[in-house]
C-alpha positions as CSV (number, residue, x, y, z in Angstrom):
1,X,166.4,167.5,100.7
2,X,164.0,168.3,103.1
3,X,162.0,165.6,105.0
4,X,158.7,164.3,103.3
5,X,155.5,165.3,105.1
6,X,154.1,162.4,106.6
7,X,151.0,160.7,105.3
8,X,147.8,161.7,107.0
9,X,144.6,159.7,106.6
10,X,141.3,161.6,106.9
11,X,138.1,160.2,107.8
12,X,135.0,162.4,107.2
13,X,131.6,162.0,108.2
14,X,130.6,160.6,104.9
15,X,133.3,157.7,105.5
16,X,131.6,156.9,109.0
17,X,128.3,156.5,107.5
18,X,129.3,154.4,104.4
19,X,127.8,150.9,104.9
20,X,131.1,149.4,103.5
21,X,132.8,150.4,106.7
22,X,130.2,148.2,108.5
23,X,130.9,145.4,106.1
24,X,134.5,145.7,106.7
25,X,134.4,145.8,110.3
26,X,132.1,142.5,110.2
27,X,134.2,141.0,108.1
28,X,137.3,141.6,110.6
29,X,135.2,140.6,113.3
30,X,134.4,137.3,111.5
31,X,138.0,136.7,110.8
32,X,138.9,137.2,114.5
33,X,136.1,134.8,115.7
34,X,137.3,131.6,116.8
35,X,135.8,128.9,114.3
36,X,134.5,125.9,115.8
37,X,136.9,122.9,115.1
38,X,135.7,120.7,112.1
39,X,136.7,117.0,111.2
40,X,138.1,116.4,107.6
41,X,135.7,114.6,105.5
42,X,135.9,111.2,106.8
43,X,133.5,108.5,105.6
44,X,130.0,108.9,106.9
45,X,129.6,106.6,110.0
46,X,127.5,103.5,108.9
47,X,124.8,104.4,111.3
48,X,124.3,107.7,109.8
49,X,124.0,106.1,106.3
50,X,120.6,106.4,104.6
51,X,120.9,102.9,103.0
52,X,121.4,101.4,106.2
53,X,118.9,103.1,108.3
54,X,116.1,103.1,105.5
55,X,116.8,99.3,105.1
56,X,116.6,98.5,108.8
57,X,113.4,100.5,109.1
58,X,111.8,99.0,106.5
59,X,112.8,95.5,107.6
60,X,111.5,96.1,110.9
61,X,108.2,97.7,109.8
62,X,107.4,94.9,107.7
63,X,108.3,92.6,110.9
64,X,106.0,94.4,113.1
65,X,103.1,94.0,110.4
66,X,103.7,90.2,110.4
67,X,103.8,89.8,114.1
68,X,100.6,91.7,114.4
69,X,98.8,89.6,111.8
70,X,100.5,86.2,112.1
71,X,98.7,85.2,115.3
72,X,95.3,85.2,113.3
73,X,96.8,83.8,110.1
74,X,95.5,80.0,109.5
75,X,97.3,78.3,106.8
76,X,94.7,75.4,106.5
77,X,91.8,77.8,106.3
78,X,93.5,80.0,103.5
79,X,94.6,76.9,101.6
80,X,91.3,75.2,101.8
81,X,88.5,75.3,99.0
82,X,86.1,77.2,101.1
83,X,88.0,79.3,103.9
84,X,85.8,80.8,106.3
85,X,85.0,84.7,106.5
86,X,87.8,85.5,109.3
87,X,90.3,83.5,107.4
88,X,89.3,85.6,104.2
89,X,89.4,88.9,105.9
90,X,92.9,88.3,107.5
91,X,94.1,86.8,104.1
92,X,92.9,90.4,102.6
93,X,94.2,92.3,105.5
94,X,97.8,90.9,106.1
95,X,99.6,92.7,102.8
96,X,97.8,95.9,103.7
97,X,98.9,95.5,107.4
98,X,102.6,94.5,106.5
99,X,102.7,97.4,104.0
100,X,101.3,100.3,106.2
101,X,103.6,99.2,109.0
102,X,106.6,99.4,106.4
103,X,105.3,102.9,105.6
104,X,105.1,103.8,109.0
105,X,108.8,102.8,109.9
106,X,110.1,104.4,106.5
107,X,108.0,107.5,106.8
108,X,109.6,108.1,110.4
109,X,113.1,107.1,110.1
110,X,114.7,110.4,108.5
111,X,112.9,112.4,111.1
112,X,114.2,110.1,114.0
113,X,117.8,109.9,112.7
114,X,117.7,114.0,112.3
115,X,116.1,114.3,115.8
116,X,113.2,115.8,113.9
117,X,110.3,114.4,116.0
118,X,107.4,116.3,114.5
119,X,108.4,115.3,111.1
120,X,108.9,111.8,112.0
121,X,105.4,111.9,113.3
122,X,103.9,113.3,110.4
123,X,105.9,111.1,108.1
124,X,105.0,107.9,109.9
125,X,101.3,108.7,109.9
126,X,101.1,109.7,106.2
127,X,103.1,106.5,105.5
128,X,100.9,104.2,107.5
129,X,97.5,105.6,106.3
130,X,98.8,105.8,102.5
131,X,100.3,102.5,102.5
132,X,97.5,100.6,104.3
133,X,94.6,102.2,102.0
134,X,96.5,102.0,99.0
135,X,97.6,98.2,100.0
136,X,94.1,97.4,100.1
137,X,93.7,98.5,96.6
138,X,96.8,96.9,95.3
139,X,95.5,93.5,97.0
140,X,92.5,93.7,94.5
141,X,94.8,94.6,91.6
142,X,97.3,92.2,92.6
143,X,94.7,89.6,92.7
144,X,93.6,90.1,89.3
145,X,97.0,89.6,88.2
146,X,97.2,86.7,90.3
147,X,94.3,84.9,88.6
148,X,95.5,85.9,85.1
149,X,98.8,84.1,85.9
150,X,97.1,81.4,87.6
151,X,95.3,80.5,84.6
152,X,98.6,80.1,82.7
153,X,100.1,78.0,85.7
154,X,97.2,75.6,85.5
155,X,98.2,74.7,82.1
156,X,101.7,73.8,83.5
157,X,100.6,71.7,86.4
158,X,100.4,68.0,86.2
159,X,97.1,66.4,86.7
160,X,95.9,65.9,90.5
161,X,99.2,67.8,91.9
162,X,99.4,71.0,93.6
163,X,103.2,71.1,93.6
164,X,104.8,74.3,91.8
165,X,107.9,73.2,89.9
166,X,109.9,74.4,86.9
167,X,108.1,77.0,85.1
168,X,105.1,76.9,87.4
169,X,107.3,77.9,90.4
170,X,108.9,80.6,88.2
171,X,105.5,82.0,87.2
172,X,104.6,82.0,90.9
173,X,107.7,84.1,91.4
174,X,106.9,86.7,88.9
175,X,103.2,87.2,90.1
176,X,104.5,87.7,93.6
177,X,107.0,90.1,92.5
178,X,104.6,91.8,90.6
179,X,101.9,92.1,93.4
180,X,104.8,93.3,95.7
181,X,105.8,95.9,93.3
182,X,102.3,97.5,93.6
183,X,102.2,97.2,97.2
184,X,105.8,98.7,97.5
185,X,104.7,102.0,95.4
186,X,102.9,103.4,98.7
187,X,105.4,102.3,101.3
188,X,107.7,105.2,101.1
189,X,105.6,108.1,100.1
190,X,105.1,109.4,103.7
191,X,108.3,111.6,103.9
192,X,107.9,113.6,100.6
193,X,104.1,114.1,101.5
194,X,104.9,115.6,104.8
195,X,107.7,117.8,103.4
196,X,105.5,118.6,100.4
197,X,108.4,117.9,98.1
198,X,107.3,116.3,94.6
199,X,111.0,115.0,94.2
200,X,111.2,113.2,97.5
201,X,107.5,111.8,96.9
202,X,108.5,110.5,93.4
203,X,111.8,109.1,94.9
204,X,109.7,107.2,97.6
205,X,107.5,105.8,94.9
206,X,109.9,104.6,92.6
207,X,112.2,103.3,95.4
208,X,109.2,101.4,96.9
209,X,108.1,99.9,93.8
210,X,112.0,98.9,92.9
211,X,112.1,97.5,96.5
212,X,108.8,95.7,96.5
213,X,109.4,94.0,93.2
214,X,113.0,92.6,94.1
215,X,111.9,91.4,97.6
216,X,108.9,89.9,96.0
217,X,111.2,87.7,94.0
218,X,112.9,86.3,97.3
219,X,109.4,85.6,98.8
220,X,108.7,82.4,97.3
221,X,112.2,80.6,97.2
222,X,112.4,81.4,100.9
223,X,109.2,79.4,101.6
224,X,110.4,76.8,99.4
225,X,113.7,76.6,101.3
226,X,112.0,76.5,104.7
227,X,108.9,74.7,104.2
228,X,109.8,72.4,101.3
229,X,108.0,72.0,97.9
230,X,104.7,70.4,98.8
231,X,101.6,72.6,100.1
232,X,100.6,72.9,103.8
233,X,102.8,73.0,107.1
234,X,103.3,76.0,109.0
235,X,104.8,78.9,106.9
236,X,105.4,81.5,109.6
237,X,109.1,81.5,109.4
238,X,109.0,81.9,105.7
239,X,106.3,84.6,106.0
240,X,108.4,86.4,108.5
241,X,111.5,86.5,106.6
242,X,109.9,86.9,103.3
243,X,107.9,90.1,104.5
244,X,111.0,91.4,106.2
245,X,113.2,91.0,103.0
246,X,110.6,92.8,101.1
247,X,110.4,95.7,103.5
248,X,114.2,95.7,103.8
249,X,114.4,96.1,99.8
250,X,111.8,98.6,100.1
251,X,113.9,100.8,102.5
252,X,117.1,100.1,100.6
253,X,115.9,101.2,97.1
254,X,114.4,104.2,98.8
255,X,118.0,105.0,99.9
256,X,119.6,104.0,96.6
257,X,117.2,106.4,94.6
258,X,117.7,109.1,97.0
259,X,121.5,108.5,96.7
260,X,121.5,108.8,92.9
261,X,118.8,111.3,92.4
262,X,120.2,113.9,94.8
263,X,121.4,117.1,92.9
264,X,122.8,119.0,96.2
265,X,123.3,118.3,100.0
266,X,125.0,119.7,103.2
267,X,127.0,117.3,105.4
268,X,127.8,118.2,109.0
269,X,131.2,118.0,109.8
270,X,131.0,119.6,113.2
271,X,127.9,119.3,115.6
272,X,125.7,116.8,117.4
273,X,125.1,115.0,114.0
274,X,128.6,114.9,112.5
275,X,128.7,112.7,109.5
276,X,124.9,113.1,108.8
277,X,123.8,114.0,105.2
278,X,120.9,116.5,104.4
279,X,119.7,116.3,100.8
280,X,118.3,119.7,99.4
281,X,114.7,118.9,98.1
282,X,113.1,122.1,97.9
283,X,113.7,125.8,97.4
284,X,114.2,127.7,99.8
285,X,115.5,124.9,102.3
286,X,115.7,126.6,105.5
287,X,118.1,126.0,108.2
288,X,117.6,126.7,111.9
289,X,116.8,125.6,115.4
290,X,113.4,125.6,114.8
291,X,111.8,122.0,114.3
292,X,109.6,123.6,111.5
293,X,113.0,124.3,109.4
294,X,113.6,121.7,106.6
295,X,117.2,121.3,108.1
296,X,116.9,121.4,111.9
297,X,120.1,122.3,113.6
298,X,119.5,121.7,117.5
299,X,121.6,122.0,120.5
300,X,123.4,125.2,119.1
301,X,122.8,128.2,121.0
302,X,124.6,130.2,118.1
303,X,121.7,129.2,115.7
304,X,118.5,131.3,115.4
305,X,115.2,129.6,114.8
306,X,115.4,130.5,111.1
307,X,118.9,131.2,110.4
308,X,119.6,131.0,106.7
309,X,118.0,129.7,103.6
310,X,119.2,127.6,100.6
311,X,118.0,128.7,97.1
312,X,118.0,127.3,93.8
313,X,118.5,130.1,91.3
314,X,118.8,128.5,87.7
315,X,121.5,125.9,87.7
316,X,123.0,127.3,90.8
317,X,122.6,127.3,94.7
318,X,122.8,130.5,96.8
319,X,122.7,130.8,100.6
320,X,121.1,133.8,102.1
321,X,121.4,134.8,106.1
322,X,118.2,136.0,107.4
323,X,119.6,138.8,109.4
324,X,121.1,137.0,112.4
325,X,123.3,138.2,115.0
326,X,126.0,135.4,114.6
327,X,125.8,135.6,110.9
328,X,126.4,132.8,108.3
329,X,130.0,132.3,107.4
330,X,131.1,130.9,104.2
331,X,134.5,129.9,103.7
332,X,135.7,132.1,106.5
333,X,133.7,135.3,105.5
334,X,130.3,136.5,106.6
335,X,127.8,136.8,103.7
336,X,124.4,137.9,103.4
337,X,123.7,136.4,100.1
338,X,126.0,134.3,98.2
339,X,126.3,131.6,95.5
340,X,127.8,128.2,96.6
341,X,130.3,126.3,95.0
342,X,131.0,122.5,95.5
343,X,133.1,122.0,98.5
344,X,132.2,125.3,100.5
345,X,132.3,125.3,104.0
346,X,129.2,127.1,106.1
347,X,129.4,127.7,109.6
348,X,126.2,128.5,111.4
349,X,127.0,129.0,115.3
350,X,129.2,126.1,116.1
351,X,127.9,123.9,113.4
352,X,129.9,123.5,110.4
353,X,128.6,122.0,107.2
354,X,130.0,121.4,103.8
355,X,128.0,122.0,100.7
356,X,128.3,119.5,97.7
357,X,126.5,119.3,94.3
358,X,126.8,116.9,91.4
359,X,128.8,118.3,88.3
360,X,126.3,120.3,86.1
361,X,125.7,119.0,82.4
362,X,127.4,121.7,80.2
363,X,126.2,121.9,76.5
364,X,128.8,121.5,73.6
365,X,129.2,124.3,71.5
366,X,127.9,124.1,68.0
367,X,125.5,121.3,69.1
368,X,122.1,121.1,69.6
369,X,119.4,118.6,70.8
370,X,117.8,116.5,68.3
């Protein structure tokens, strides 16, 4: 039996110019490229948890507002029948100033934690301005509510007594909570408006309102615990704690609303902010080394100023590489544009991120909404 002719591979000029050849070569180079070491999906460090740092930011901002206004606050003048003009002005301004400083810190904290200083500056300035101006409006609206509830409270007061007890004290707590819910609506609008994200703005509105309402519930009980049931006496400590708790709750609920409302997010598992979570708020969400990007990836020479973008297409998310030299790697393979699935691992330069999304609601066959 004659020996079989050896198999020969012929490469034509057409083969050499075929774009698929370049794609295959790029894939082989990506597979040979040493991937950055990425940790497993360990729990997010406590200091990078949004619930923690937004709460601290809100509480610290409210404390700063209290510290600015407290030296000018006169309990005796405010409690008197005919307070002076300066006392009235301080009484009107203390809530907007506390709300404004709370808005400043909540507006700045995400940018600070992401090392995104320009976003921190814009978010804080917008948060301060909106919370202060709208806080002035809420003071007057809350004043109307206060007077309406006060009429009901007077019916329960004992003749000749200013002591708030029982149902009267409960009504005082309710009206304080309503007033702070109004003020809280404005303290967390800065980040959403800075990013021009309607969803993030609504989340801040809802979180601030809930936080203000819950925090307001604690204000008068703390005052009662520290200052006693009677009027008069210095209430500096109770105001400090009360305002700080209101600010802390505002920040906490902003973080909670963000957590439960998020649809898709990236988590850095290798890079300078390992453990940090980046929620996807808009389409496209641009990733890159420029501070103008929605997700700012710094200290990585392999990442271009505008490296890649996340797009929401229907119910799914896609990632697109912006023609970068280092490319965008998804699950070990270079991609131009590709749909993402929950758990996909994305490599940009030396930075590794995982993509996550909430399970999609699927329609039940044969059923229609009523």
